Backbone as JSON, one array per atom type, in Angstrom:
{
  "sequence": "MSHDLFEAAKSAMAKAYAPYSKFPVGAALRTEDGRIFTGANIEVASYPEGWCAETTALGHYIMGGGGKIVEIAVLAERMAKCSPCGGCRQRLAEFCRPETKLYLCDNTGVAETVTMGDMLPYGFRGDILK",
  "N": [[10.28, 9.21, 2.02], [9.31, 8.98, -0.51], [8.59, 6.35, -1.02], [5.96, 5.7, -0.14], [4.5, 7.18, -1.98], [5.13, 5.88, -4.32], [3.88, 3.39, -3.73], [1.22, 4.22, -3.67], [0.91, 5.03, -6.39], [1.29, 2.52, -7.52], [-0.96, 1.1, -6.5], [-2.91, 2.55, -7.81], [-2.32, 1.98, -10.5], [-3.14, -0.63, -10.62], [-5.8, -0.4, -11.0], [-6.16, 0.48, -13.55], [-7.61, 0.95, -16.79], [-7.01, -0.63, -19.47], [-7.62, -2.14, -21.86], [-6.92, -2.27, -24.6], [-4.23, -1.43, -25.23], [-2.94, -2.87, -23.28], [-1.25, -1.83, -21.4], [-0.9, -0.8, -18.5], [-0.81, 2.11, -16.38], [0.14, 3.96, -13.52], [-0.22, 6.78, -11.52], [0.83, 9.15, -8.99], [0.38, 12.01, -7.04], [1.73, 14.27, -4.72], [0.84, 16.76, -2.42], [1.92, 19.79, -0.94], [0.86, 19.84, 1.64], [0.74, 17.21, 2.26], [-1.25, 15.59, 1.22], [-2.32, 13.0, -1.03], [-2.97, 12.3, -4.35], [-4.28, 10.17, -6.82], [-4.09, 8.38, -9.97], [-5.05, 6.42, -12.83], [-4.4, 5.19, -16.12], [-6.9, 5.36, -18.65], [-8.51, 3.8, -21.16], [-10.45, 4.01, -24.22], [-12.69, 2.78, -26.72], [-12.52, 4.37, -28.94], [-9.65, 4.87, -29.64], [-7.53, 7.04, -29.44], [-8.79, 8.74, -27.71], [-8.72, 8.25, -25.02], [-7.33, 8.71, -21.64], [-4.45, 9.67, -19.79], [-2.73, 8.27, -16.89], [-1.55, 10.39, -15.33], [-3.16, 12.53, -16.01], [-5.61, 11.74, -15.03], [-4.99, 11.7, -12.32], [-4.45, 14.39, -11.88], [-6.99, 15.44, -12.32], [-8.34, 14.44, -10.04], [-6.86, 15.77, -8.15], [-7.48, 18.52, -8.71], [-10.22, 18.47, -8.15], [-10.13, 17.86, -5.53], [-9.26, 20.13, -4.29], [-6.78, 21.12, -4.96], [-3.53, 22.75, -4.55], [-0.04, 23.12, -3.69], [1.96, 21.11, -5.62], [4.4, 18.83, -4.75], [5.68, 16.42, -5.21], [5.81, 13.72, -7.52], [4.91, 10.55, -8.72], [5.34, 7.98, -11.14], [4.45, 5.05, -12.67], [4.66, 2.2, -14.69], [3.4, -0.95, -15.62], [4.68, -2.55, -17.47], [7.11, -1.36, -18.11], [10.1, -0.1, -17.12], [10.94, 2.9, -15.46], [9.08, 4.71, -16.62], [8.22, 7.66, -18.14], [6.28, 10.64, -17.93], [4.12, 11.3, -20.76], [4.49, 13.69, -23.46], [2.22, 15.49, -23.47], [1.19, 15.12, -20.94], [3.37, 16.06, -19.5], [3.18, 18.78, -20.06], [0.7, 19.29, -18.9], [1.17, 18.7, -16.22], [3.1, 20.66, -15.72], [1.57, 22.94, -15.55], [0.67, 22.95, -12.96], [2.86, 22.53, -11.35], [6.14, 23.29, -10.16], [9.38, 24.04, -11.58], [11.16, 22.74, -9.9], [9.84, 20.65, -8.83], [9.76, 17.32, -7.64], [10.08, 14.37, -9.54], [9.4, 11.04, -9.64], [10.5, 8.33, -11.27], [9.49, 5.15, -11.73], [10.12, 1.61, -11.24], [9.04, -1.83, -11.09], [9.72, -2.29, -8.45], [10.12, -0.01, -6.99], [11.31, 3.47, -6.64], [13.2, 4.26, -9.36], [14.6, 6.23, -10.56], [15.15, 9.66, -9.89], [14.08, 12.77, -10.97], [13.56, 16.19, -11.99], [10.71, 18.24, -12.69], [11.56, 20.39, -14.19], [13.73, 19.24, -15.41], [12.47, 17.46, -17.04], [10.83, 18.99, -18.74], [12.21, 21.4, -19.92], [11.74, 23.86, -21.22], [9.04, 24.51, -20.8], [5.75, 25.59, -21.48], [4.22, 27.89, -19.55], [1.39, 28.86, -17.59], [1.69, 31.17, -16.06], [2.99, 33.12, -17.5], [1.14, 34.26, -19.02], [-0.12, 36.17, -17.56]],
  "CA": [[8.97, 9.78, 1.81], [8.85, 8.67, -1.87], [8.1, 4.95, -1.14], [4.51, 5.67, -0.08], [3.96, 7.67, -3.25], [5.28, 4.72, -5.23], [2.82, 2.45, -3.39], [-0.06, 4.81, -4.12], [0.88, 4.87, -7.83], [1.12, 1.09, -7.79], [-2.36, 0.74, -6.29], [-3.7, 3.16, -8.86], [-2.07, 1.24, -11.69], [-3.97, -1.85, -10.58], [-7.2, -0.01, -11.44], [-6.09, 1.03, -14.91], [-8.49, 0.28, -17.75], [-6.17, -0.65, -20.63], [-7.88, -3.36, -22.66], [-6.37, -2.22, -25.94], [-2.77, -1.38, -25.24], [-2.4, -3.79, -22.25], [-0.12, -1.08, -20.83], [-1.5, -0.07, -17.33], [0.06, 3.08, -15.82], [-0.4, 4.6, -12.38], [0.45, 8.05, -11.1], [0.43, 9.69, -7.66], [0.8, 13.38, -6.79], [1.66, 14.65, -3.35], [0.79, 18.21, -2.26], [2.75, 20.31, 0.23], [0.28, 19.5, 2.96], [0.81, 15.76, 2.45], [-2.34, 14.81, 0.52], [-1.89, 12.24, -2.21], [-4.0, 12.09, -5.39], [-3.79, 9.12, -7.66], [-4.85, 8.16, -11.2], [-4.67, 5.38, -13.72], [-4.82, 5.42, -17.52], [-8.22, 4.84, -19.01], [-8.62, 3.72, -22.62], [-11.8, 3.79, -24.72], [-12.65, 2.15, -28.04], [-12.0, 5.41, -29.87], [-8.36, 4.76, -28.97], [-6.82, 8.2, -28.99], [-9.62, 9.57, -26.84], [-8.55, 7.91, -23.59], [-6.56, 9.63, -20.88], [-3.31, 9.13, -19.05], [-2.69, 8.25, -15.45], [-1.23, 11.69, -14.74], [-4.28, 13.41, -16.23], [-6.62, 11.29, -14.01], [-4.51, 12.14, -10.98], [-4.64, 15.85, -11.89], [-8.44, 15.66, -12.11], [-8.64, 14.26, -8.62], [-6.17, 16.83, -7.39], [-8.28, 19.78, -8.83], [-11.49, 18.26, -7.5], [-9.78, 17.81, -4.11], [-8.87, 21.44, -3.79], [-5.47, 21.57, -5.44], [-2.41, 23.01, -3.65], [1.26, 23.04, -4.29], [2.49, 19.74, -5.86], [5.81, 18.76, -4.45], [6.22, 15.17, -5.64], [5.0, 12.95, -8.48], [5.49, 9.21, -9.02], [4.73, 7.4, -12.29], [4.74, 3.62, -12.71], [3.98, 1.4, -15.69], [3.62, -2.32, -15.32], [5.59, -3.28, -18.39], [8.19, -0.47, -18.59], [10.86, 0.59, -15.98], [11.22, 4.32, -15.61], [8.12, 5.29, -17.6], [8.09, 9.03, -17.85], [5.04, 11.23, -18.46], [4.19, 11.76, -22.18], [4.65, 15.18, -23.72], [1.01, 16.15, -23.11], [1.17, 15.14, -19.51], [4.4, 16.99, -18.96], [2.65, 20.12, -20.11], [-0.4, 19.38, -17.93], [1.76, 18.79, -14.92], [3.8, 21.98, -15.64], [0.58, 23.94, -15.16], [0.43, 22.88, -11.54], [4.1, 22.24, -10.59], [7.26, 24.22, -10.34], [10.5, 23.27, -12.22], [11.96, 21.89, -8.93], [9.0, 19.54, -8.3], [10.42, 16.0, -7.86], [9.35, 13.31, -10.4], [9.96, 9.78, -9.4], [10.36, 7.33, -12.34], [9.53, 3.95, -10.94], [10.0, 0.3, -11.85], [8.12, -2.58, -10.25], [10.2, -2.39, -7.0], [10.19, 1.27, -6.29], [11.79, 4.55, -7.35], [14.36, 3.89, -10.09], [15.37, 7.49, -10.86], [14.48, 10.93, -9.49], [14.39, 13.98, -11.8], [12.64, 17.28, -11.66], [9.89, 18.67, -13.82], [12.42, 21.22, -15.02], [14.57, 18.32, -16.28], [11.63, 16.77, -18.06], [10.27, 19.94, -19.65], [13.02, 22.59, -19.59], [11.12, 25.1, -21.78], [7.63, 24.35, -20.76], [4.84, 26.75, -21.58], [3.49, 28.01, -18.21], [0.3, 29.86, -17.57], [1.98, 32.44, -15.3], [3.53, 34.09, -18.41], [0.02, 34.93, -19.65], [-0.7, 37.21, -16.68]],
  "C": [[8.45, 9.35, 0.38], [8.23, 7.26, -1.97], [6.51, 4.88, -1.03], [3.88, 6.22, -1.3], [4.09, 6.61, -4.34], [4.16, 3.72, -4.98], [1.5, 2.94, -3.83], [-0.14, 4.75, -5.65], [0.67, 3.46, -8.25], [-0.32, 0.61, -7.62], [-3.24, 1.37, -7.37], [-3.52, 2.44, -10.16], [-2.9, -0.08, -11.72], [-5.43, -1.61, -10.97], [-7.27, 0.48, -12.79], [-7.05, 0.25, -15.76], [-7.76, 0.39, -19.05], [-6.37, -1.88, -21.49], [-7.25, -3.45, -24.05], [-4.88, -2.25, -26.06], [-2.15, -2.42, -24.26], [-1.21, -3.14, -21.58], [-0.63, -0.21, -19.7], [-0.36, 0.84, -16.74], [-0.62, 3.64, -14.61], [0.43, 5.82, -12.06], [-0.03, 8.45, -9.77], [1.08, 11.03, -7.57], [0.75, 13.65, -5.31], [1.71, 16.21, -3.21], [1.66, 18.53, -1.03], [2.21, 19.99, 1.52], [0.17, 17.94, 3.2], [-0.28, 14.94, 1.8], [-1.81, 14.21, -0.72], [-3.16, 12.02, -3.1], [-3.44, 11.19, -6.42], [-4.62, 9.07, -8.97], [-4.24, 7.01, -11.96], [-5.07, 5.79, -15.16], [-6.15, 4.73, -17.75], [-8.33, 4.94, -20.58], [-10.11, 3.5, -23.01], [-11.68, 3.24, -26.13], [-12.21, 3.08, -29.09], [-10.6, 5.69, -29.3], [-7.69, 6.04, -28.55], [-7.55, 9.05, -28.01], [-9.54, 9.19, -25.37], [-7.74, 8.98, -22.88], [-5.51, 8.95, -20.08], [-3.48, 9.15, -17.53], [-2.48, 9.62, -14.77], [-2.42, 12.65, -14.88], [-5.4, 13.01, -15.22], [-6.26, 11.8, -12.63], [-4.76, 13.68, -10.86], [-6.09, 16.21, -11.71], [-8.87, 15.44, -10.68], [-8.06, 15.33, -7.75], [-7.0, 18.22, -7.5], [-9.53, 19.6, -8.07], [-11.27, 18.19, -5.95], [-9.29, 19.11, -3.56], [-7.49, 22.0, -4.24], [-4.46, 21.84, -4.35], [-1.1, 22.93, -4.4], [1.7, 21.59, -4.39], [3.95, 19.67, -5.63], [6.5, 17.49, -4.94], [5.26, 14.43, -6.56], [5.7, 11.6, -8.64], [4.68, 8.68, -10.17], [5.33, 5.94, -12.4], [3.99, 2.93, -13.87], [4.41, -0.1, -15.46], [4.62, -2.98, -16.2], [6.79, -2.4, -18.86], [8.8, 0.2, -17.34], [11.03, 2.05, -16.41], [10.37, 4.98, -16.65], [7.94, 6.73, -17.18], [6.75, 9.54, -18.4], [5.2, 11.51, -19.95], [4.28, 13.24, -22.27], [3.45, 15.95, -23.23], [0.88, 16.23, -21.6], [2.23, 16.01, -18.85], [3.9, 18.37, -18.99], [1.5, 20.29, -19.09], [0.14, 19.5, -16.55], [2.45, 20.13, -14.67], [2.86, 23.05, -15.23], [0.39, 24.05, -13.67], [1.66, 22.65, -10.66], [5.06, 23.39, -10.85], [8.39, 23.41, -10.99], [11.18, 22.39, -11.24], [11.09, 20.79, -8.33], [9.63, 18.2, -8.69], [9.5, 15.08, -8.68], [10.06, 12.04, -10.18], [9.63, 8.81, -10.55], [10.53, 6.0, -11.65], [9.6, 2.72, -11.85], [9.09, -0.54, -10.89], [8.54, -2.75, -8.81], [10.23, -1.14, -6.24], [10.72, 2.38, -7.2], [13.11, 4.07, -8.03], [15.24, 5.1, -10.4], [14.49, 8.67, -10.42], [14.98, 12.04, -10.4], [13.44, 15.04, -11.33], [11.76, 17.55, -12.91], [10.6, 19.54, -14.7], [13.27, 20.41, -15.99], [13.76, 17.75, -17.4], [11.05, 17.74, -19.1], [10.96, 21.35, -19.4], [12.43, 23.88, -20.12], [9.65, 25.02, -21.79], [6.9, 25.66, -20.81], [4.06, 26.84, -20.29], [2.51, 29.13, -18.29], [0.65, 31.15, -16.94], [2.57, 33.49, -16.31], [2.39, 34.81, -19.1], [-0.6, 36.0, -18.79], [-0.19, 38.55, -17.0]]
}
């Protein structure tokens, strides 16, 4: 089931706008009902003001109605097993559970599978604010 998520992340990565870093990234999220939401990183001339592939995918996910995220794939063209940055780990934690699968990919497919709990063991979650 993860290979199609890898392919979706790869297709998204091809649409990245990374003229400054030359470091395209793609991400894909799958919800419990099978929908896939993708995103690519987008850079702007005010370099730190761009956004990551995971953030773009989360925006599409929210606009698409959300749901329970069960799998995530991340792929970078020039780096095997690119993991979400710290900010994206926190953003993903808002919509995932610790057991959500995270596929770290290389250019051929899934290179390693971890969980969001592995990546952010003490993440700050919104449910503690209730």
